[in-house]
Structure formats: C-alpha cells, structure tokens
C-alpha positions in Angstrom: 9.5 -3.9 14.7 7.5 -1.3 16.7 4.3 -3.3 16.1 6.0 -6.7 16.4 3.5 -8.4 18.7 0.6 -7.3 16.5 2.3 -8.3 13.2 3.1 -11.9 14.1 -0.1 -12.9 12.3 -0.6 -9.9 9.9 1.7 -7.6 8.1 1.4 -4.0 9.2 -0.5 -2.7 6.1 -3.3 -5.2 6.8 -4.0 -4.5 10.4 -7.7 -3.6 10.7 -8.9 0.0 11.2 -12.7 0.0 11.6 -13.2 -3.3 9.8 -10.9 -2.3 6.9 -7.2 -3.2 6.3 -5.0 -0.2 6.8 -3.7 -0.3 3.2 -7.3 0.1 1.8 -7.4 3.6 3.2 -4.3 4.4 1.1 -6.1 2.9 -1.9 -9.3 4.9 -1.2 -7.2 8.1 -0.9 -5.4 7.4 -4.2 -8.5 6.4 -6.1 -10.1 9.7 -4.9 -7.0 11.5 -6.3 -7.4 9.9 -9.8 -5.1 6.8 -9.5 -6.4 3.5 -10.8 -3.6 0.9 -10.8 -1.5 -0.2 -7.9 1.5 -2.4 -7.0 2.3 -3.4 -3.5 5.8 -4.5 -2.4 5.5 -7.4 0.1 7.9 -9.2 2.4 6.6 -10.2 5.8 3.7 -12.8 5.6 3.3 -12.1 1.8 0.6 -14.8 1.4 -1.7 -12.5 3.5 -2.1 -10.1 0.6 -3.6 -12.5 -2.0 -5.7 -13.9 0.8 -7.1 -10.5 1.6 -7.5 -9.5 -2.1 -8.1 -12.9 -3.8 -9.2 -11.4 -7.1 -6.2 -8.9 -7.1 -8.5 -5.9 -7.1 -10.0 -3.3 -4.8 -13.1 -1.3 -5.7 -12.6 -2.4 -9.3 -9.0 -1.3 -9.5 -6.3 -3.8 -10.3 -3.7 -4.7 -7.7 -0.3 -6.3 -8.3 2.0 -7.7 -5.6 5.8 -7.9 -5.8 7.5 -10.1 -3.2 10.9 -9.2 -1.8 12.5 -12.3 -0.3 15.1 -10.0 1.2 14.1 -6.4 2.1 15.4 -4.0 -0.4 14.5 -0.8 1.5 13.0 2.3 0.1 15.2 2.7 -3.0 15.6 -1.0 -3.8 11.9 -1.5 -3.5 11.2 1.0 -6.3 13.9 -0.4 -8.5 12.4 -3.9 -8.0 9.2 -2.9 -9.8 10.8 -0.9 -12.6 9.5 -3.4 -15.2 5.9 -2.6 -14.0 6.2 1.2 -14.0 5.2 3.3 -17.0 8.0 4.6 -19.2 6.5 8.0 -20.0 4.5 9.2 -17.1 5.0 9.9 -13.4 3.9 7.6 -10.6 3.2 8.0 -6.9 4.9 6.3 -4.0 2.8 5.9 -0.9 4.1 4.3 2.4 1.9 1.4 3.5 1.7 2.4 7.2 0.2 5.9 7.0 -3.4 7.1 7.3 -4.0 10.3 5.5 -6.7 12.3 3.7 -5.0 15.5 2.6 -5.7 16.8 -0.9 -3.0 15.5 -3.2 -4.1 17.7 -6.1 -1.7 20.5 -5.3 1.3 18.1 -5.1 0.3 16.4 -8.3 0.0 19.7 -10.1 3.2 21.1 -8.7 5.1 18.0 -9.8 3.6 18.0 -13.3 4.3 21.7 -13.9 7.9 21.4 -12.8 11.0 19.7 -14.1 11.7 17.9 -10.8 12.3 14.2 -10.9 10.7 13.8 -7.5 8.3 16.0 -5.5 7.9 15.2 -1.8 4.6 15.8 0.1 5.5 17.7 3.3 3.8 18.7 6.6 4.9 21.7 8.7 3.9 20.0 12.0 5.1 16.6 13.4 7.7 14.9 15.6 10.2 14.4 12.7 10.9 17.8 11.2 13.9 16.7 9.0 13.3 18.3 5.6 14.7 21.8 4.7 12.7 23.5 2.0 13.5 26.7 0.1 10.0 28.0 0.0 10.7 30.7 -2.6 11.7 28.0 -5.2 9.9 24.9 -3.9 13.2 23.1 -3.8 14.3 20.7 -1.0 17.8 21.7 0.0 18.6 19.2 2.8 17.3 16.1 4.6 18.3 15.3 8.2 20.9 18.0 7.9 23.1 15.6 6.0 24.3 18.4 3.7 24.7 20.8 6.6 23.0 23.7 4.9 21.9 26.8 6.8 18.2 26.4 5.9 16.4 25.1 8.9 14.6 21.7 8.7 11.0 22.8 9.4 9.1 20.1 7.6 8.1 16.5 8.0 8.1 14.1 5.1 4.6 12.6 4.8 5.7 9.3 3.2 4.1 10.3 -0.2 6.0 11.5 -3.2 5.6 11.9 -7.0 8.3 10.4 -9.2 9.3 10.7 -12.9 10.6 7.5 -14.5 14.1 9.0 -15.0 14.6 8.8 -11.3 15.0 5.0 -11.7 18.4 5.8 -13.3 19.7 6.7 -9.8 18.8 3.3 -8.4 20.3 -0.2 -8.9 17.9 -3.1 -9.5 18.4 -5.9 -6.9 20.4 -3.7 -4.6 19.3 -3.1 -1.0 19.5 0.7 -0.7 17.7 3.7 0.8 16.1 6.3 -1.3 17.9 9.1 0.6 21.2 9.0 -1.3 19.3 9.4 -4.5 17.3 12.3 -3.0 20.5 14.0 -2.0 21.8 13.6 -5.6 18.7 15.3 -6.8 19.2 18.1 -4.4 22.6 18.7 -6.1 20.8 18.9 -9.4 18.0 21.2 -8.1 15.6 18.5 -9.0 14.0 17.5 -5.6 10.8 19.5 -5.1 8.6 19.7 -2.1 5.1 21.0 -1.4 3.6 21.7 2.0 0.1 20.2 2.5 -1.2 20.9 6.0 -4.9 20.6 5.6 -6.6 17.3 6.3 -5.4 14.5 8.6 -2.1 12.5 8.6 -0.9 9.7 10.9 2.0 7.3 10.9 0.8 4.1 12.4 4.2 2.8 13.3 3.5 2.3 17.0 0.6 0.7 19.0 -0.1 4.1 20.5 -0.5 5.8 17.1 -2.7 2.8 16.1 -5.0 3.2 19.1 -5.0 7.0 18.6 -6.0 6.7 14.9 -8.7 4.2 15.7 -10.1 6.6 18.3 -10.0 9.6 15.9 -11.9 7.7 13.3 -14.5 6.8 15.9 -15.3 10.5 16.2 -14.6 11.8 12.7 -14.8 10.0 9.4 -12.5 11.1 6.6 -14.0 14.1 4.8 -12.5 13.4 1.4 -13.3 9.8 0.9 -15.2 8.6 4.0 -18.3 7.7 2.0 -16.2 5.3 -0.1 -14.4 3.8 2.9 -17.7 2.5 4.4 -16.0 2.1 7.8 -17.8 0.6 10.7 -16.8 1.0 14.4 -18.7 -2.0 15.5 -19.3 -4.8 13.0 -22.9 -5.9 12.7 -22.0 -9.5 13.1 -20.3 -8.9 16.5 -22.0 -10.5 19.5 -22.0 -8.0 22.4 -23.9 -8.9 25.5 -26.5 -6.3 26.5 -24.8 -5.9 29.9 -21.4 -5.2 28.4 -20.1 -1.6 27.9 -18.2 -0.5 24.8 -16.9 3.0 24.9 -17.3 5.2 21.7 -13.6 5.1 21.1 -13.4 1.3 20.7 -13.9 -0.8 17.7 -15.2 -4.4 17.5 -14.6 -6.7 14.6 -16.8 -9.3 12.9 -17.7 -12.5 14.8 -16.3 -11.1 18.1 -18.0 -12.2 21.3 -18.1 -9.8 24.2 -19.4 -11.4 27.4 -21.8 -10.0 30.1 -20.4 -7.3 32.3 -17.3 -6.8 30.1 -16.0 -3.2 29.7 -14.1 -2.2 26.6 -12.4 1.2 26.7 -10.3 2.7 24.0 -9.5 -0.8 22.7 -9.5 -2.7 19.4 -10.9 -6.1 18.9 -9.9 -7.8 15.7 -12.3 -10.2 13.9 -13.1 -13.6 15.5 -11.8 -12.8 19.0 -13.5 -13.2 22.4 -13.7 -11.2 25.7 -14.7 -13.2 28.7 -17.6 -12.0 31.0 -16.7 -9.3 33.6 -13.3 -8.6 31.9 -12.1 -5.0 31.7 -9.9 -3.8 28.7 -8.3 -0.4 28.5 -5.9 0.6 25.6 -5.8 -3.1 24.7 -5.7 -4.8 21.3 -7.1 -8.3 20.9 -6.0 -10.2 17.8 -8.1 -12.6 15.8 -8.6 -16.0 17.4 -7.5 -14.8 20.8 -9.4 -14.6 24.1 -9.1 -11.7 26.6 -9.9 -12.3 30.2 -9.5 -10.3 33.5 -8.2 -6.8 33.8 -6.0 -5.8 30.9 -4.4 -2.3 30.5 -2.0 -1.5 27.6 -1.9 -5.1 26.6 -1.6 -6.9 23.3 -3.5 -10.2 23.4 
C-alpha cells in the first residue's frame, strides 16, 4: 500500500533498481551465500513474474512461483509451500522488498549449530527496534513487547530468517495467519534464536522515499559482496539522452527512455520505455514505463 501508485503496473518485488528487478538482488545475495533453488509467493499481478523470468530461472538457478489468490500473510505463505520444501534440511525465508548485502554466513552457521527451529537475522540500528534478544544465550525473548518481558527491545528484524522443517507443524495450511504467534510459541520453548549482523547494507524498500534513497546509494556504492554478479547500470546504454539534458549522478535511466533537450533529472528514477519532454525539470520523481513526464515535477509519481 505504501508504494500503491508505483505498483499499479508492477508488483513491488519487480520494481527496477538500476535496470534490475528488486527481487534479483535478493537472488544475487542468496546465490552468493550458497543457495541455488528458490520459490516466490505471488499475489498482486502474478503474471508479471513469469513474464520477467520466462524460463523460470535466474543466473542458471531454478525459480518456482506459488500464487496466493487470497493473501495468506507471513505464516500462511510458508505453509502454502510446504509441499515444495525439503523434509530434512533447513531453508531460508527472505522478504521480497528488502535490499541487503550483509554476510549471511554467521546466521547460517549459528542456526545449523543450534537446536533452534528458527533463527532471525537482526540489526542493532533501525526505525523498528522491536526484538528483545538475550545476547548471552542468543535466544529471542520477546517481539513487540507482546510478552512484556524486562529485556529491552534493541534489535530490528531484517526480514531474513533460517527455518527447520519442524517449524511447519506450528502453521496451518490454507489459513491466513501471521508468523508472529508461531514465533512466540518458539520463545516459550527456547527455540527462537537471533543473530545480530550489522556489517553491510540493509534497506526496506517499503516507501517511495526509501526506494529513491536506495537508488541514490547504489549510484555511489555498488554492493561489495555481490556487485560484480549484479551487473547493475545507472544509465542503460539504450537510453536516448539529449546532449543538452542534465542527469545528476544520483538518478537512474532505464532502457529505451527518451530525455529531451534541456531537461534536468535530479535524484529521480526513470523506468524503461518512458519519456521526459524537453525543458522539463524532475526532482525526487519516479516515471513509470510508458509514461511521459513534462513540466516541473517535484516528489511526483508519473
């Protein structure tokens, strides 16, 4: 809902970041961490995924898609793919709207060396510090202060967690349910672990401001862990930019875009196949595919 205007034509995991769908950065991150098989839960505009990945693969790794006609939320979504998951080994859950490059190795190792059914990846900085962790044991002891423990909530959940198959026993197939009640049950069993991973970058692209900010950050710094595989481009080589136009270093321009003479593009994102009229001025503006931007636009979605 926070990106509603932008997602009328694309689901959020497919919005472009430097010529790549957002979700492919998650794939790159996971491939670099040793994962090679992926399933994606879909709901909004589900046909966009097979269109984007027509051979059901990415960088040689197989992709599966599971449509949810009715949203099943975080817990129901996992139960909905139980038949696809391995019976004897852990799997990883990765939210589709985050952009991250932290080293997942410590979390994977901590999970495999423990008896926890779930291990959360946590950050010690952020605007949603809702997880209480007993650092001496590595056990999560509260979430959102629901259990009203005395341990302060000093950590933010990164939207990534490791799961053992037995966790599925706490979920009901076909039921719309959050994963939080199951996590709270694990806390009572001392089986919900957490590991703090602060190095590297992490962003939640849930709002247009965070989307613009992430685009600007990538314009300056490529991801150190898997940037070479990402092959990201700030300006697509097939974009047509008039020599008299100005594009600031924090903007990105998609393929087949046409930017007219005298146009000024500042901290903005142009999706593929859009147009900016001559002498137009864009600041903090996002132009979707097939759209034309004209005049002075500030903080606009076209």
